[in-house]
N, CA, C and O of each residue as an XYZ file, in Angstrom:
324
protein
N       0.858     -1.173     -0.075
C      -0.084      0.048     -0.034
C       0.806      1.323      0.022
O       1.674      1.432      0.888
N       0.606      2.176     -0.806
C       1.394      3.278     -0.994
C       0.839      4.530     -0.094
O      -0.310      4.952     -0.226
N       1.652      5.001      0.707
C       1.250      6.102      1.527
C       1.327      7.437      0.638
O       2.336      7.765      0.013
N       0.151      8.147      0.663
C      -0.002      9.379     -0.131
C       0.169     10.563      0.804
O      -0.353     10.590      1.919
N       0.899     11.514      0.324
C       1.254     12.726      1.096
C       0.198     13.758      0.712
O      -0.041     14.154     -0.429
N      -0.398     14.132      1.854
C      -1.504     15.276      1.701
C      -0.744     16.610      1.935
O      -0.097     16.881      2.947
N      -0.926     17.425      0.813
C      -0.322     18.728      0.804
C      -1.273     19.738      1.149
O      -2.316     19.946      0.529
N      -0.832     20.433      2.282
C      -1.733     21.552      2.651
C      -1.471     22.846      1.839
O      -0.393     23.440      1.825
N      -2.529     23.190      1.199
C      -2.302     24.433      0.306
C      -2.416     25.684      1.188
O      -3.451     25.928      1.808
N      -1.383     26.433      1.229
C      -1.363     27.678      1.989
C      -2.043     28.805      1.395
O      -1.656     29.304      0.338
N      -3.083     29.240      2.067
C      -3.786     30.357      1.542
C      -2.929     31.715      1.527
O      -2.174     32.043      2.443
N      -3.154     32.466      0.348
C      -2.439     33.673      0.445
C      -2.951     34.635      1.402
O      -4.173     34.617      1.551
N      -2.305     35.446      2.063
C      -2.633     36.294      3.118
C      -3.455     37.451      2.580
O      -3.038     38.080      1.607
N      -4.623     37.766      3.178
C      -5.553     38.811      2.459
C      -5.171     40.237      3.252
O      -5.070     40.343      4.474
N      -5.005     41.177      2.390
C      -4.755     42.439      2.777
C      -6.036     43.330      2.875
O      -6.544     43.919      1.921
N      -6.513     43.345      4.249
C      -7.740     43.979      4.513
C      -7.650     44.619      5.826
O      -6.595     44.512      6.450
N      -8.628     45.268      6.317
C      -8.651     45.854      7.637
C      -8.635     44.751      8.647
O      -9.303     43.740      8.428
N      -7.874     44.877      9.811
C      -7.788     43.857     10.759
C      -8.035     44.509     12.198
O      -7.649     45.655     12.426
N      -8.621     43.823     13.055
C      -8.537     44.277     14.505
C      -7.188     44.164     14.858
O      -6.515     43.241     14.400
N      -6.711     45.006     15.627
C      -5.363     45.066     16.220
C      -4.988     43.719     17.035
O      -3.853     43.243     17.008
N      -5.953     43.214     17.689
C      -5.628     42.058     18.264
C      -5.567     40.818     17.452
O      -4.849     39.867     17.762
N      -6.408     40.847     16.301
C      -6.345     39.738     15.261
C      -5.117     39.713     14.561
O      -4.557     38.633     14.375
N      -4.565     40.914     14.096
C      -3.300     41.060     13.377
C      -2.088     40.679     14.400
O      -1.132     40.021     13.990
N      -2.169     41.100     15.679
C      -1.122     40.724     16.513
C      -0.966     39.258     16.746
O       0.122     38.681     16.767
N      -2.280     38.627     16.941
C      -2.121     37.208     17.169
C      -1.665     36.398     15.823
O      -1.203     35.260     15.907
N      -1.822     37.037     14.648
C      -1.344     36.276     13.413
C       0.211     36.297     13.450
O       0.844     35.294     13.120
N       0.817     37.426     13.846
C       2.346     37.585     14.008
C       2.799     36.732     15.187
O       3.878     36.148     15.086
N       2.100     36.613     16.251
C       2.495     35.945     17.395
C       1.486     34.856     17.807
O       0.869     34.989     18.864
N       1.288     33.754     16.994
C       0.093     32.767     17.350
C       0.219     31.832     18.545
O      -0.741     31.201     18.988
N       1.491     31.774     19.059
C       1.722     30.783     20.243
C       1.686     31.434     21.568
O       1.636     30.771     22.604
N       1.712     32.818     21.545
C       1.785     33.399     23.034
C       0.374     33.881     23.312
O      -0.571     33.811     22.526
N       0.363     34.359     24.490
C      -1.117     35.142     24.920
C      -1.277     36.354     24.126
O      -0.320     36.968     23.655
N      -2.570     36.711     23.975
C      -2.939     37.765     23.246
C      -2.359     39.119     23.626
O      -2.037     39.992     22.821
N      -2.262     39.190     24.996
C      -1.801     40.400     25.636
C      -0.295     40.650     25.173
O       0.079     41.746     24.755
N       0.511     39.569     25.280
C       1.875     39.563     24.950
C       1.931     39.922     23.367
O       2.704     40.813     23.014
N       1.157     39.271     22.437
C       1.178     39.510     21.046
C       1.003     41.014     20.870
O       1.793     41.654     20.176
N      -0.054     41.596     21.510
C      -0.279     42.964     21.180
C       0.732     44.018     21.694
O       0.970     45.065     21.093
N       1.322     43.635     22.893
C       2.422     44.387     23.356
C       3.585     44.297     22.352
O       4.179     45.323     22.019
N       3.903     43.159     21.891
C       5.084     43.027     20.946
C       4.850     43.779     19.726
O       5.760     44.426     19.209
N       3.540     43.724     19.180
C       3.160     44.480     17.811
C       3.486     45.972     18.076
O       4.226     46.609     17.326
N       2.877     46.522     19.222
C       3.285     47.857     19.500
C       4.673     48.212     19.636
O       5.090     49.300     19.239
N       5.419     47.335     20.186
C       6.808     47.487     20.346
C       7.479     47.640     19.031
O       8.285     48.557     18.873
N       7.196     46.781     18.049
C       7.735     46.831     16.761
C       7.572     48.060     16.023
O       8.448     48.655     15.395
N       6.082     48.451     16.195
C       5.818     49.800     15.464
C       6.519     50.898     16.193
O       7.193     51.691     15.535
N       6.438     51.006     17.336
C       7.191     52.101     18.051
C       8.652     52.153     17.903
O       9.241     53.228     18.014
N       9.292     51.017     17.649
C      10.848     50.976     17.577
C      11.237     51.245     15.908
O      12.399     51.338     15.513
N      10.203     51.334     15.151
C      10.563     51.655     13.730
C       9.829     53.059     13.402
O       8.619     53.201     13.232
N      10.727     53.972     13.355
C      10.308     55.376     13.315
C       9.511     55.579     12.019
O       8.427     56.161     11.976
N      10.120     55.071     11.015
C       9.458     55.380      9.639
C       7.975     54.701      9.592
O       7.005     55.347      9.194
N       7.889     53.520      9.974
C       6.502     52.844     10.117
C       5.649     53.591     11.020
O       4.506     53.883     10.670
N       6.128     53.939     12.199
C       5.447     54.798     13.273
C       4.883     56.078     12.745
O       3.696     56.347     12.930
N       5.697     56.888     12.085
C       5.316     58.143     11.597
C       4.376     58.016     10.343
O       3.575     58.930     10.150
N       4.418     56.904      9.441
C       3.664     56.650      8.419
C       2.285     56.262      8.854
O       1.273     56.702      8.308
N       2.282     55.386      9.902
C       0.863     55.045     10.514
C       0.132     56.001     11.109
O      -1.071     56.096     10.864
N       0.739     56.804     11.937
C       0.011     57.735     12.740
C       0.192     59.118     12.417
O      -0.009     59.929     13.322
N       0.571     59.571     11.178
C       0.557     60.900     10.828
C      -0.803     61.291     10.254
O      -1.114     62.481     10.238
N      -1.574     60.419      9.814
C      -2.853     60.716      9.233
C      -3.864     60.951     10.319
O      -3.506     61.261     11.456
N      -5.177     60.799      9.965
C      -6.306     61.080     10.897
C      -6.570     59.840     11.787
O      -7.331     59.974     12.745
N      -5.992     58.645     11.535
C      -6.287     57.609     12.328
C      -5.253     57.572     13.581
O      -4.092     57.967     13.468
N      -5.718     57.130     14.611
C      -4.872     57.298     15.845
C      -4.372     55.872     16.498
O      -4.729     54.787     16.039
N      -3.593     56.005     17.508
C      -3.109     54.909     18.218
C      -4.263     54.217     18.910
O      -4.245     52.988     18.981
N      -5.218     54.877     19.402
C      -6.318     54.311     20.217
C      -7.452     53.688     19.427
O      -8.435     53.294     20.055
N      -7.409     53.560     18.091
C      -8.260     52.891     17.284
C      -8.187     51.193     17.714
O      -7.233     50.658     18.278
N      -9.233     50.642     17.361
C      -9.303     49.297     17.714
C      -8.826     48.266     16.485
O      -8.540     47.079     16.645
N      -8.811     48.893     15.405
C      -8.426     48.174     14.154
C      -7.411     48.902     13.364
O      -7.342     50.126     13.471
N      -6.603     48.238     12.564
C      -5.834     48.717     11.551
C      -6.464     48.793     10.092
O      -6.962     47.797      9.566
N      -6.415     49.949      9.515
C      -7.115     50.006      8.159
C      -6.263     49.243      7.327
O      -5.163     48.846      7.711
N      -6.803     48.987      6.023
C      -6.190     48.221      4.941
C      -4.797     48.875      4.675
O      -3.794     48.191      4.470
N      -4.795     50.189      4.691
C      -3.430     50.929      4.310
C      -2.345     50.724      5.491
O      -1.158     50.507      5.248
N      -2.884     50.818      6.809
C      -1.954     50.416      7.813
C      -1.428     48.981      7.598
O      -0.228     48.765      7.767
N      -2.237     48.025      7.247
C      -1.811     46.715      7.199
C      -0.838     46.610      5.989
O       0.114     45.835      6.081
N      -1.004     47.269      4.978
C      -0.135     47.328      3.807
C       1.293     47.922      4.214
O       2.354     47.506      3.748
N       1.174     48.933      5.130
C       2.436     49.600      5.515
C       3.289     48.640      6.507
O       4.520     48.629      6.516
N       2.516     47.883      7.292
C       3.219     46.939      8.138
C       3.836     45.853      7.368
O       4.959     45.450      7.671
N       3.117     45.313      6.311
C       3.710     44.342      5.558
C       4.869     44.617      4.725
O       5.632     43.740      4.320
N       4.990     45.967      4.459
C       6.219     46.448      3.831
C       7.516     46.259      4.703
O       8.613     45.913      4.266
N       7.177     46.568      6.115
C       8.376     46.545      7.048
C       8.439     45.180      7.620
O       9.515     44.587      7.545
N       7.387     44.586      8.203
C       7.498     43.468      8.952
C       7.252     42.222      8.165
O       7.435     41.145      8.732
N       6.843     42.252      6.867
C       6.562     41.150      6.050
C       5.275     40.613      6.521
O       4.821     40.911      7.625
N       4.606     39.720      5.584
C       3.478     38.974      6.003
C       3.598     38.030      7.128
O       4.661     37.427      7.278
N       2.666     37.854      7.884
C       2.714     36.863      9.122
C       2.764     35.418      8.528
O       2.807     34.443      9.279
């Protein structure tokens, strides 16, 4: 009997608006959500170019979601999760 390999097709990552907690968890899937969000804020804060680009417009740090444009900017710097 021949064993067949099942290949898992990886779905392409969709660039869309994400809740901050949802996106943080995609980048840090194995840790607690609080840690994942703290780590995401740290990455953004430590990258001046990304921080300035994300928070220079009308959207602020206290929003609960990242817009599609924010997600695109993060992908350029942090790569896709």
